[in-house]
C-alpha positions in Angstrom: -19.8 -32.8 -23.5 -22.6 -30.2 -24.1 -21.9 -28.4 -20.8 -18.2 -28.2 -21.6 -18.9 -26.8 -25.1 -21.2 -24.1 -23.6 -18.5 -23.2 -21.1 -15.9 -22.9 -23.9 -18.3 -20.7 -25.9 -18.8 -18.3 -22.9 -15.0 -18.1 -22.3 -14.4 -17.3 -26.0 -17.0 -14.6 -25.8 -15.6 -13.1 -22.7 -12.1 -13.1 -24.2 -13.4 -10.7 -26.9 -14.4 -8.1 -24.3 -10.8 -7.0 -23.7 -10.7 -3.3 -22.4 -9.4 -0.8 -24.9 -6.0 0.7 -24.3 -5.8 4.5 -24.1 -4.3 4.7 -27.6 -7.1 2.6 -29.0 -9.8 4.6 -27.2 -8.4 7.9 -28.6 -8.4 6.3 -32.1 -12.0 5.1 -31.7 -13.1 8.6 -30.5 -11.3 10.3 -33.4 -13.1 7.9 -35.8 -16.4 8.7 -34.2 -15.8 12.4 -34.5 -15.0 12.1 -38.1 -18.2 10.2 -38.8 -20.2 12.8 -36.9 -18.8 15.8 -38.6 -18.8 14.2 -42.0 -22.6 14.3 -42.1 -22.8 18.1 -41.4 -24.3 19.6 -44.5 -22.3 22.1 -46.5 -23.4 25.8 -46.5 -25.7 26.6 -49.4 -24.2 27.9 -52.6 -26.0 30.2 -55.1 -27.3 28.3 -58.1 -26.9 31.4 -60.3 -24.4 34.2 -60.5 -25.4 36.1 -57.4 -22.9 38.9 -58.1 -24.7 39.5 -61.4 -28.0 39.9 -59.6 -26.4 42.1 -56.9 -25.1 44.4 -59.6 -28.6 45.3 -60.7 -30.4 48.2 -59.2 -33.4 47.6 -56.9 -36.8 48.9 -58.1 -38.2 51.5 -55.7 -41.7 50.9 -54.6 -43.7 53.5 -52.6 -47.0 53.2 -50.8 -49.0 54.6 -53.7 -47.6 51.9 -56.1 -48.4 49.1 -53.6 -51.9 50.5 -53.2 -52.7 51.0 -56.9 -51.3 47.7 -57.9 -53.2 45.9 -55.1 -56.4 47.5 -56.3 -55.8 46.3 -59.9 -55.3 49.8 -61.3 -52.2 48.9 -63.3 -53.5 45.9 -65.1 -53.6 47.9 -68.4 -49.8 47.7 -68.5 -49.7 43.9 -68.3 -50.1 41.1 -70.9 -51.9 38.8 -68.5 -54.9 36.8 -69.9 -57.7 39.2 -69.8 -60.3 36.4 -69.5 -59.2 35.8 -65.9 -60.9 37.5 -63.0 -59.5 40.9 -62.0 -58.3 39.6 -58.6 -56.4 36.7 -60.2 -54.8 38.9 -62.8 -53.7 41.2 -60.0 -52.1 38.4 -58.0 -50.3 37.2 -61.2 -49.0 40.7 -61.9 -47.7 41.1 -58.4 -46.1 37.7 -58.5 -44.3 38.5 -61.7 -42.9 41.6 -60.2 -41.7 39.8 -57.1 -40.2 37.0 -59.1 -38.0 39.6 -60.9 -37.3 41.9 -57.9 -36.8 39.7 -54.9 -33.7 37.8 -56.2 -32.0 41.2 -56.7 -32.8 42.4 -53.2 -31.8 39.1 -51.6 -28.5 39.1 -53.6 -27.6 42.5 -52.4 -28.1 41.4 -48.8 -26.3 38.1 -49.2 -23.3 39.8 -50.7 -23.2 42.4 -47.9 -23.5 39.7 -45.2 -20.5 37.9 -46.8 -18.3 40.9 -46.9 -18.8 42.6 -43.5 -15.7 44.2 -41.9 -13.8 43.3 -38.8 -14.8 39.6 -38.8 -18.6 40.2 -38.3 -19.3 38.0 -41.3 -17.5 35.1 -39.5 -19.9 35.1 -36.6 -22.0 31.9 -36.6 -25.3 33.6 -36.4 -24.5 36.0 -39.2 -23.5 33.1 -41.3 -26.9 31.4 -40.6 -28.7 34.6 -41.8 -26.5 34.7 -44.9 -27.4 31.1 -45.6 -31.1 31.9 -45.3 -30.7 34.7 -47.9 -28.8 32.3 -50.3 -31.5 29.6 -49.9 -34.3 32.1 -50.6 -32.3 33.4 -53.6 -32.0 29.9 -54.9 -35.7 29.2 -54.4 -36.7 32.2 -56.4 -34.2 31.8 -59.2 -35.4 28.2 -59.6 -39.1 29.1 -59.5 -41.0 29.1 -62.8 -42.3 32.2 -64.4 -45.8 33.0 -63.1 -48.3 33.3 -66.0 -51.2 31.0 -64.9 -53.3 30.6 -61.8 -51.6 27.3 -61.0 -48.1 28.8 -61.3 -49.2 31.7 -59.2 -50.5 29.4 -56.5 -47.1 27.5 -56.5 -45.3 30.8 -56.2 -47.5 31.9 -53.2 -46.5 28.7 -51.4 -42.9 29.3 -52.1 -43.1 32.9 -50.7 -44.9 31.6 -47.6 -41.9 29.3 -47.0 -39.4 32.2 -47.6 -41.4 34.6 -45.3 -41.4 32.1 -42.5 -37.7 31.2 -43.0 -36.7 34.9 -42.4 -39.0 35.5 -39.5 -36.2 35.0 -36.8 -33.7 37.3 -38.7 -33.9 40.1 -36.1 -33.1 37.8 -33.2 -30.5 35.9 -35.2 -28.7 39.2 -36.1 -28.9 40.4 -32.5 -27.2 37.1 -31.6 -24.6 37.7 -34.2 -23.8 41.2 -32.8 -23.5 39.6 -29.3 -21.1 37.1 -30.7 -19.1 39.9 -32.2 -18.9 41.7 -28.8 -17.6 38.5 -27.3 -15.0 38.3 -30.0 -14.0 41.8 -29.2 -13.5 40.8 -25.6 -11.4 37.9 -26.7 -9.2 40.1 -28.9 -8.7 42.5 -26.0 -8.4 40.3 -22.9 -6.4 42.9 -21.1 -9.4 45.3 -21.1 -12.2 45.3 -18.5 -15.5 43.9 -19.7 -17.2 47.4 -19.9 -14.3 48.9 -21.7 -14.2 46.0 -24.2 -17.9 46.4 -24.9 -17.2 50.1 -25.7 -15.0 49.0 -28.6 -18.1 48.2 -30.6 -18.7 52.0 -31.0 -15.4 52.3 -32.7 -16.9 50.6 -35.8 -19.3 53.1 -37.4 -19.4 51.0 -40.6 -20.9 48.1 -38.6 -23.7 50.4 -37.3 -24.2 51.8 -40.9 -24.6 48.3 -42.2 -27.1 47.2 -39.6 -29.2 50.3 -40.2 -29.2 49.6 -43.9 -29.8 45.9 -43.5 -32.8 46.4 -41.2 -34.4 49.0 -43.5 -33.9 46.7 -46.5 -35.5 43.8 -44.5 -38.6 45.9 -43.8 -38.9 46.6 -47.5 -38.6 42.9 -48.4 -41.1 41.9 -45.7 -43.6 44.5 -46.9 -43.4 43.4 -50.5 -43.9 39.7 -49.6 -46.5 40.4 -46.8 -48.6 42.7 -49.1 -48.7 39.9 -51.8 -49.6 37.2 -49.3 -52.3 39.3 -47.7 -53.9 40.0 -51.1 -54.9 36.3 -51.1 -57.2 36.8 -48.1 -60.6 38.3 -47.8 -60.1 42.0 -47.4 -61.6 43.9 -44.5 -63.2 47.2 -45.1 -60.8 49.9 -46.2 -57.9 47.4 -46.5 -55.8 46.6 -49.6 -53.5 43.9 -48.5 -51.6 45.3 -45.5 -52.6 48.9 -46.3 -55.5 50.6 -44.6 -56.8 53.5 -46.7 -58.4 55.0 -43.6 -55.6 54.7 -41.1 -56.3 56.8 -38.1 -53.1 57.9 -36.3 -55.0 59.1 -33.3 -56.6 55.7 -32.8 -53.3 53.8 -33.3 -51.6 56.3 -31.0 -54.2 55.7 -28.3 -53.6 51.9 -28.5 -49.8 52.3 -28.5 -50.0 54.6 -25.5 -52.2 52.3 -23.6 -49.9 49.3 -24.2 -46.8 51.4 -23.4 -48.4 52.6 -20.2 -49.3 49.0 -19.2 -45.6 47.9 -19.6 -44.4 51.0 -17.8 -46.7 50.4 -14.9 -45.8 46.7 -14.7 -42.1 47.6 -14.7 -42.1 50.8 -12.5 -45.4 50.9 -10.8 -46.8 54.0 -12.5 -46.8 55.9 -15.8 -47.6 59.5 -16.7 -50.9 60.4 -18.4 -50.8 61.2 -22.2 -53.0 63.7 -24.0 -53.7 63.3 -27.8 -54.1 66.7 -29.4 -54.4 68.1 -32.9 -56.1 66.5 -35.9 -57.6 63.5 -34.2 -60.0 63.1 -37.2 -57.0 62.8 -39.7 -56.9 59.5 -41.8 -54.5 58.5 -44.5 -53.3 55.3 -46.4 -50.7 53.5 -44.4 -49.8 50.1 -42.8 -51.3 50.3 -39.3 -49.0 47.7 -37.7 -45.9 49.7 -38.7 -47.3 53.0 -37.4 -48.2 51.2 -34.1 -44.7 49.8 -33.7 -43.1 53.2 -34.2 -45.4 55.0 -31.8 -45.2 52.3 -29.2 -41.4 52.2 -29.2 -41.1 56.0 -29.1 -43.8 56.4 -26.4 -42.4 53.6 -24.3 -39.0 55.2 -24.4 -40.5 58.6 -23.4 -42.3 56.9 -20.5 -39.1 55.4 -19.2 -37.1 58.6 -19.4 -39.9 61.0 -18.6 -42.1 59.0 -16.3 -41.0 55.5 -15.4 -37.7 56.6 -14.0 -39.4 59.4 -12.1 -41.4 56.7 -10.2 -38.2 55.0 -9.2 -36.6 58.3 -8.2 -33.2 57.3 -9.7 -31.8 54.5 -11.8 -28.3 53.2 -12.7 -27.6 53.3 -16.4 -24.8 51.2 -17.8 -23.3 53.6 -20.4 -20.3 52.6 -22.6 -18.1 54.5 -20.2 -19.4 53.0 -17.0 -22.4 53.1 -14.7 -23.9 56.4 -13.6 -27.0 57.4 -11.6 -29.4 60.2 -12.6 -32.4 61.5 -10.5 -35.6 62.6 -12.3 -38.2 65.0 -10.9 -41.9 64.6 -11.1 -43.0 64.5 -14.7 -46.2 66.3 -15.9 -48.5 64.7 -18.4 -47.1 64.3 -21.9 -48.8 64.8 -25.2 -49.0 63.3 -28.6 -50.0 65.7 -31.4 -51.6 64.6 -34.7 -50.8 67.0 -37.6 -51.5 67.0 -41.3 -48.1 68.7 -41.9 
């Protein structure tokens, strides 16, 4: 009756739960993999002839040009609506230049990243960076011409997105170089790990590319950063990123203090530093860039001239194997400010 029908239903249901045979399990797993990999998005493709853009020459921009444009001193050369406030006209003028210039610079870098020698272009992290450049290129090519305040505001939002997208580029390229080193090890399994790593120095064209790439990246970041910073309320003596009263002695003092702190934390002590020369000197520059340069140079000098002295000796892993050097007591070092 009813109980018998329920029992039959349970038996029919259990009969469907037959364990999969090994062949059936492999087929099911293969089908699952196909479904998973089928949803992986394709790499971005340029929406315009990127080679045509890459064939164009970049426009050189020096510090004086950035400064004068940011101050609105070149508006007489533009055809922007003169009824708009000077600040708005300046932003539109800079946006028009970037709308023209950035796709060219991005195209140069994207082509280079696609054609790197020795398989460096095939490294996953390098391909990610290349895809970022293609995406940004597409965003700029698709952006409307900037002639009105509303169009300029939309362009600013787009550049914020691009600026943030490329923020991890340094780490991603470093990861790509690491992947390249691992690939060199795989190509030379008979070599010891240290010897395999030394093979990277056999590719000067790779080093040349990286130098050029990073310099170009700094230029692009300055152009975008200067434009974005012009939208904010300017502090005294500032025009965007540029401080017209940059004091190298003050920045050097801050860089030295920060480098000493890191050296003391790492090695327990650090040499004293004297700042000499034209400590009253000021000029127009981007303070953060000057700080990074002085900090890196000073920290390296601390390590080699002072930090290692604290340790007495240190083992350095050179491309040709580890070696130990001993350093004597180091006298105070100096940083000299000069107008020459």
